[in-house]
C-alpha positions as CSV (number, residue, x, y, z in Angstrom):
1,M,124.4,184.4,39.6
2,D,124.1,180.7,41.2
3,Y,121.5,180.6,43.8
4,Y,117.5,180.7,44.7
5,D,116.6,183.0,47.5
6,G,112.3,182.4,47.0
7,Y,112.3,184.8,44.3
8,T,114.7,184.8,41.6
9,R,116.2,181.0,40.3
10,A,120.0,181.1,38.8
11,G,120.4,179.6,35.6
12,A,123.9,178.4,36.3
13,I,125.6,176.6,39.5
14,T,129.1,176.4,40.7
15,L,130.2,173.2,40.4
16,S,132.2,173.1,43.9
17,Y,128.6,173.6,45.2
18,I,126.7,170.6,44.3
19,D,126.4,167.9,47.5
20,L,125.8,164.6,46.3
21,Y,125.7,163.2,49.5
22,T,123.1,165.2,51.0
23,M,120.9,165.5,47.5
24,N,120.8,161.3,48.0
25,L,119.8,161.5,51.5
26,I,117.2,164.3,50.9
27,G,115.9,162.0,48.1
28,N,115.5,158.8,50.5
29,Y,113.3,161.0,52.2
30,E,111.4,162.8,49.6
31,P,111.1,161.1,46.4
32,N,111.0,164.0,43.7
33,F,114.2,164.9,45.6
34,K,116.1,161.6,43.2
35,S,115.7,163.6,39.9
36,I,117.8,166.6,41.2
37,Y,119.9,164.6,42.5
38,E,120.3,162.7,39.1
39,N,120.8,166.0,37.1
40,S,123.4,167.0,39.2
41,K,125.3,164.3,39.3
42,W,125.2,164.1,35.9
43,V,126.2,168.0,35.4
44,L,129.2,166.8,37.8
45,E,129.8,164.0,35.4
46,N,129.9,165.6,32.0
47,G,131.4,169.1,33.2
48,K,134.4,169.0,31.9
49,I,136.1,170.4,29.0
50,D,136.8,167.3,26.0
51,G,140.1,166.2,26.3
52,T,141.1,168.3,29.0
53,P,141.4,168.2,33.0
54,F,139.4,171.3,33.0
55,L,135.8,172.2,33.9
56,E,133.8,174.4,32.0
57,I,133.3,178.5,32.9
58,N,129.7,180.2,32.7
59,T,130.5,183.4,33.5
60,T,127.3,185.3,33.0
């Protein structure tokens, strides 16, 4: 489950859904959004399995 529908919050996100460009733009108008941008950037930069070009998969 990787969505938020107003009632349920996901515990995971598909990495290809992370749009850093747009998150950064939103952060220019909503300062609280900067932490979401930074956390998302960290996830993208650290989502690889060490020593491989592969991304970690969460099957829950």
